[in-house]
C-alpha positions, 0 to 999 in steps of 0.5 A: 590649310584647315586640314593641316591645322587639324592634323596639328591639333590632333597631334597635340591632343595626342601628346597631351593625353600621354598617347607618346608619353614616357613610361618612367616605371612599370610593373604588373601592378601599375605603371607611371606613364607621362603624367598619369598612374595607371593601375588597371581601370583606374588612373590618377592624372596631373592636369597641370602642376596645380591640378590632379584627377582620379577615378580611384575607388577605395576596395574596402571600408574595413579595419578600425576607421570608418571613413565617413568623416574623410574630408578628402575630395577623392576625384579632383585636387586643385591647389587652394593654398598660397605657396609663394613663400615656399620652394617652387619646383619646375621641370621633370614631369607635371605628375612630379611637380603636382605631387610636390605642390599637393604635399606643400599644401598638406604641410601648410594645412598640418599647422595647427593654430597654436603653430605646431604640426597636426600628425594627420587629419584624424590625428591631433596633437604633436607625436615625438616620433611622427613629427621628428621623422617628418622634420628629418624628411623635409620639414626643417627647411620648409617650416623651421619655426613650426619644426621647433614649436613642434619639438619644444612640445615634446619636452617634459618638465624634467627637461627630457624628451617625451616618449609617447604613449605605447606598449606597456606605459611607454618608456622604457618599453619604448625607447626611440624618443631619441628620433627628436635628437635627429630632427633637432639637430637637423633643424640646427644644420638648416637654421645655423641658430646658436640659441637652438643649439644651446636650447637642445643641448641640456635636453639631448644629454639628459636623455642619452644619459638616462637611456644609457643606464636604462636601455643599453646592454653592455654585453650585446652593445645594443639598446633595449626597446620596441623597434622604432615606429613599429608600436602594435606589439602583436603586429611585430612580436610573438604573441607570448611576449609581454611589454616587459619582454619587449623592453628586453628586446634589441632592435635594429631600428631603435639601436640605429636611431640611438647610434645616430643620437650619440653621433649628434651629441658628440658633435654638439658637445664639441661645438659647446666646448666640452672635448671630454664629452664629445669623446666619450659619446663618440665612443658610446656611438662606436659601441652601438655600431659594433653591436649591430654589426656583430650581432644583427648581421645575417650574411647569408640574407644580406641584411640585418635581422629585425631584433634580438628577443627572449627572456633569459637567453636571446634569439636573432629573428631574421625578418628584415625591417625596412626602416631600420635597414634604411637608417643603418645605411643612411647613418653609416652603420653598414659600409658601402658594401653592405649598403649595396647588398641590403638594398639588393636583398631586402624584398620589394613588391610591386606597390611597395616595400613592406615594413617587415618580411616575411609578414605574419599570417595571423595578424591584419594589415597595419605594419604587418602586410603593409607599406608606410610611405614615410619608411619608403622614403627612407628606404628611397634614401638609402637606395640612393645613398647605395647607388642603386637606381632600380631601388630608388626608381621603385620607391619614387614610384611607389610614393607618387602612385599612392598620393596621385591616385588618393589625391592625399598622402595616406598613412599606410596601405596594404602591400599585396593589393596597394589599397588603404581602405582595409588597414586597421588605422589610416589617415590622409594628410598624415604628416610623415608621409607628406614629408616623404613626398616632400623629400623626393625633390630636394633630397633626391633630385637636388641631393641636398645634404645639410652639414655645418659647413653648408649644403653638400649635394649628392644628387640622383636622377634616374636615367629614365627621368633625365631632363632639366629640373629647377627649384627656386625661392629655397631659403636656407639661412641668410641665403635664397637659392635658385638650383638648376639640375641637368641630365641624369646620373648620380655623379656631378660632372659640373657644379656652378655657383653664381656662374663660377665652376666650383671644385666641390658641390658645396654651398657654404653656410656663410653666404648670404643673399640670392644665389644660383646654382647649376649642376650638370650631371655625368649622364652615366648610370651608376653600376647595376645593384639589382633589387629583389622582388617577391610575392607576399610571404608569411613566416609559420605561426608561433608554436604554443608548447606545453611541458608534460613530464620530460616532454615538450609537446605542441599542435602542428603548425600549418606550412611547417616542414620541420621544427627547431628545438632550442635550449638556451637559445641554441638548436639542440634538435630538428624533428618532424614530429610534435614532440621532443625530449628535454635534455636536462636543465635549461630554458626551452623554446620551439621554432616551426621551419617552413619548406625554406627553412624560414623560421617562426618566432620562437615559442614562449620560454619553458623552464626546466629548472633544478630544485637548487637553482631557484631562490624565492624571497617575499618582498614584504619581508624586507619592505613596508607592505601596506596591506600586510602582504604586498609592497607598493613602490612608488615616488614616495613609497619604498624608494629603496628596498634592501634585500640580503641574498645568498648565492651558492656558487659562482655563475650567472643569475637571472634576476626578476620580480613578481609584480602587478601594475594596474595603472593602465592597459598594455597598449597605451598610457605612460605609467610603466614603473622602472627601478635601478637594480643594484648588487653590492651598491653596483648598478647591474641595470634596471627592473621594468614593471610595465602596466598590465591592464587597466586597475587590474591590480590583481594581474600578476606577472614577472618583470623584465629579467636582469642577468648578472655574473655573482660570485658564491656568498653573501650579496645585498641586492637593492631596488631603488628609485632614482631621477634617471628612471623617472617615466613619462607620467612623472606623477605616477611611478607605481607598482606592487611587488610580491616575490624576488626570484633569483635563478642560476643560469650557469 
């Protein structure tokens, strides 16, 4: 009897230590086996649903941070917060449950005394895009009142959404403040509170109307402004690009956010009894979808390019950008076929999906050479929507790997070694990383999607994770749900509500009280889509081109096989040497191409302008100059400047201004100056005067370029301050002007 009990005890011990555990995911870097993440000699383990241990050692204490004040215990996590009021997850593996409970706890620890969300252990305060992407991921349902307070904290005195400080003084160099709209709408769909809808409607409408004037390009039907969340300009743009150039770039991610924001505003307008407004905003949304699909789709790559960029002429850069690709799928910009193609084509690496690919060899890890778990979370959801089981499992595992080994949800990590220690900036308990981890359970395993009529369910459980899972104490409006999903796959075979089988997988918004839902999946895998795995890769460095006489010259770029010479954004030659001859008047750029033909960023434009193409006007001749030479524009000085101009011939003309803005550095603050640009009383766009350096009023450069078709003859050009161009600072909206430049392009 004792011998039998000994063998039984040994068998149980073997099962408990994972000797016979299910391998859920494995690649050359790590594996998820049973309740463990195993990465070489390092292991993170779920001891129970409320305890995890890890022997992980951070590889390098480098980058910006210094970790001596890191409060996280990196060896053991034990639940220390009461989670009784929050949804309870059981089933699946202990590792899933422990990750969920860890992240629930970290969401509670992110709540400040003022009842708003903190951004991370090292980052206090509410940041617009961080909190918005977090609320959209999972926090709307978990913490609706804290979400509401946090969103209201990002509305300014002018009843507009606040763009966080950033490149060149933030808005309109950055225009992704409309992420707020996604979160505010999600919160309404969760709570159904009419008072909240009435509150957000004017804020959203004011913001959208301003951005339509300031950031919309009617030629391309895309939105201008820095690509969403990628706000460290050297990490995502060529080094020659100034903040004004970044304003002119037209990006996938930011345009996708604006597209969805317009769809939301259209629906809110309908609910608020404004059918004409609803139709207008729906048409604006359709314009953006058309622009994305026409100008950013790269058929031979199978994904959208990251952005158009340039000065007088624009070029599409063919990097993939994971968040933008994911949002295009989730918001329906990409149709079903393209969605599957994107998830099959975008490059994944063993530890995760890089933010951009290829990366930049001359930049350290941060957005470059990195994975951000919150982005991985949206990529996870995009793979689920596209029916890509392999891509979905890779994303889930990537999120669980980091949190299990580090016992916290870090902001980012190096994509090629999986470590968080050598990124430039990082923080544990990062809010949107927490939210991405939390999203795995409701958004994927249970497929919860909030709509006006209730919760729609589209669960997806990979075959290797088959089993039974339950989410209880799930509060939705006036109801409390206990939900169970059984089996695997992404098709529901039976949907049972309160014991009655239903035709549609829907929980109606008007039901109250306690309810049970049981979903039985089909136990069939979806058709395989496939995933692209590749080693880390860098695009060639950007050539620095000089003009000598009629020759373009540059230094050889390591790894370049050939060079593409472009005139006015169009290739005119490919050369293997480091010189090229200009072919007449125009804007010239050079790209280095690697052996596969992938290009570097295009070099800074060089202009070969004819003597009669350029007109310069001294601004002080048309406006009051306080120092006798330079004109100050501010909220109460020179709010309208009128300059009569003579256009020699019909054509397209580029218009910009020589200016200075010393109100702040190029990478922070919120004092970008912006003015309406009009010709003969008609608004043709805006001129942006981004910050150029703290107190550097002698640092002169050129504003953003606005192109316009003009007829020969006399015209009146005006530069005008208006409410729609008020910046985020509100008090200070100032620049110095020297010259107006008008250049004939064609």
